[in-house]
N, C-alpha and C positions, 0 to 999 in steps of 0.2 A: 573215936579213938581206935588205934590199930591194935587189935588183939595180938598179944605176943605169940600166940600159937598159930596165928594166921600169917603165912609167909608170902602169899600172893593175894592181893585184893585188887580186882578190876571192876571199875564202875563206869557204865555207859561208854565203853571204849569204842571208838570208830577210827579207822585208818583208811585214808583215801590216797590213791595214786593217780597221777596224770596219765591219760590214755596214750598221749603222744609225747609225754615227757616235758611239756611246756605249759606254763601258765602266763599268757601274754597280758599286758596292760589293757589292750583292746578288748580281749575276752572278758576281763574283770569289769571294765567300765560298761560294756554292752549288757552284761548280766544285771548290773545295778540299775542302769537307766531304762532298759526296755522290759525288764522283768523276766529275762531268761534265767534259767538255773545257773547260778554262778559256778556250780561244780559240774556243768554239762560236759566238760572235757575230762572229768575224773570218773573213776569207778571205786566202789567201796570194797576193799579187801576184807575189812571187818566192819560190822555195823551193829552198834549197841550191844556189846558183849559185857556180861555181868557174871562174876564168879569169885569165890574165895577158895583158896587151897591152903590146907592146914599143914603144919610141920609134920613130916613123916608120911604124908599121903603119897600114894602112887596113883596118878591120874592119867587116864587114857584120853586121847584126842583123835577123833575119827571124822571122816567125811571124804567125799570124792575129791579128785584132783581139782584144785582151784577153790576149795572150800574156805581157805584162809588159815589152815593149820600152821604152815611154815611162817606166815606173817605174824600170827599170834605168838609163836615161840620167840621170834625176833623182837617183838615189842616187849615181852617179859624180860628178855635178855638185855634190853636197852639198846639194841641195834637200830630199831625204828622208834621214833617219837610218835606218840598218839596224835592224830589229827584233832580229836576231842575226847573228853572223858578223862579218867584218872587211873593210873596204874601205880600201885605201891608194892614194892618187893623188899623183904628183909632177909639178909643173908647173901653169901657169895653164890653167884650163878655161873654155871657152865652150859654152853650150848653146843651140842654135837649134831651138826647138820651135814649128813653125808660122811660116813666113816672114811677116814683116810684123806679127806680133802686137805690139800696143802703138802702132802708127801710128794717127793720128786723122783721121777723115773730113773734119773742118772745117778742117784745116790744109792748107797748100799742099804740093806735091811737095818744094820746097826746105826748108820747115819740117820736114816729116816726115823728110827726109834727116838733119837734125841730131838730131831726136828719136830715130829708130830707131838711128842711129849711137851715141848715148849709151846706149841700151838694150843695144847689143852691146858696150859697154865702150870705144868709141873716144873719144879726146879731141877736143874741139871744134876745136882747132887742126888736127888731122889731117883732120877732115871738111871744114873750110873749104878746106884746101889741095887736096883731091881732089874738091871739089863738082862742078866742071864734068865731070871724067872719070867720076864716078859716074853723073851724069844722062845723059851721052852713051853710056856703055856700056849703060845700060838702054833706050836709044833713046827717050828722053823729052825731047829738045830741043824747046823751045817750050812745054813744059808746066810749066815751073818755078813759075809762079804759080797754076797750076790746083789747085783743091781735090781732095784725094784721092778724095772721093766721086764726082767726075765721071769718074774713070778706071775702066777695066775691071779685073776681078780679075787678069788676066794682067799688065797694066801695073803694078799694085801689087806683084805678086810679083817682077817684073823689077827694080823699084826696090829692094826689100828684098834680093834676091840680090846686086845690084850693090854694095850697102853692105857686105854680109857678106864680100866679097872682100878687104876691108881689115882684117879681124880678124887679129891676129898671135899669138893665144894658142897655147900648146904643144899643147893637146888640144882638138879641136873635135868636139862631139857634135851630130849633125844628125838631126832627126826628120822624115822624109818631105820632104827638101829640094826635090825636083823635082815634087812631086805636083800643083802648080797652075801649072807653067811651060808657056807656049805651046809647042806642038809645034815650031814654026819657031824658037823661041828655045832649045830644049833643047840643040842641038849647041853653042851658044855657052857654055852652062853646063857641059857635059861637057868642053869644052876647058879650063875653069878647073880641074876636078878632075884632068884629065890633067897639068896643070902641077904639081899637088900630089903626083903619084904618087911621085916620087923625092926629095921633101923629107923632112926629119927631123921634120916635124910629124905628129902622130897624129890620125887621124880615125876616128870610129865613126858609121856610117850605118845608122839604122833605116829600113827601106824594104820596101814590098811589091813594088817593081820588081826582080824577080830578075835581069833582064838588066843593070841598072845595077850591082847587087851583084857579079855575075859579072865585069863589065868592070873594076871599080875596086878590089875588095877581095881581098886575098890569103887572108884567113881570115874565117870567118863563124860567128856564134853563132846557133843555132836554139833559140827558146823556144816552149813550148806550155803554156798555162795556168800560167805562172809557173815551169815546170820547164825545165831545160837538157837538151835532147835531142841536141844535137851542138855541137861546137866544134872547128874545124880547117880544113883545106884547103877553100876555097870550092867548088870543083867537086864534091868528095865530099859536102859538107854539102847543097848544093843538089840533088844527085841523090837523096839520101836523103829530103829534104824533098818533092820532087816525087813520089817513089814512095809516100810515105805519104798523099798527098792523095787 
């Protein structure tokens, strides 16, 4: 039975992808008839993942590039179907993978606020009501009519992050949320996460920034080449992770 306080339950999850993007009938029949591995043309992005995330938890997700972090977030979000195992999620989910993805260079800051807000699942009415606050929080006053391509990467990221503050979904999955944030703007972003700390909203942060994970996540999942090497108290998992490097 699914505990009402458990918002994500993953049991024996595996996700395979074709190395060359093809699964031919010949390959399948050959594997069955001569004993070759039927998945010899595939690789495991995730292999036997097991975890439960409770309502209101802030969970870190660490591992080197290619560890499977982004794949796991996409499975939880429902963008990837498991190859095997079970994933059960209760509540509305938002996946933020690459802040600002979907914004268009030829549109203005104001136009991109509406566009990216829609991508994040915000209603146009809500965006309109908060338009001035979004732009001011991003410190982009005076740039409302400027095309996105005239702004720096940091300015674009500030705008995207400012918009995401208005997402109200139960579960928020963030992939490298602060990777492109200006150093001087970082504290402002961390203050937002600090306000989330005691809320009943659930966050999963995939990040290479171990100090951020240590500061905001009570539990952390460590992945390596698709396998689960640790899941539990953040300090303990981070210590094991650092010792293994």
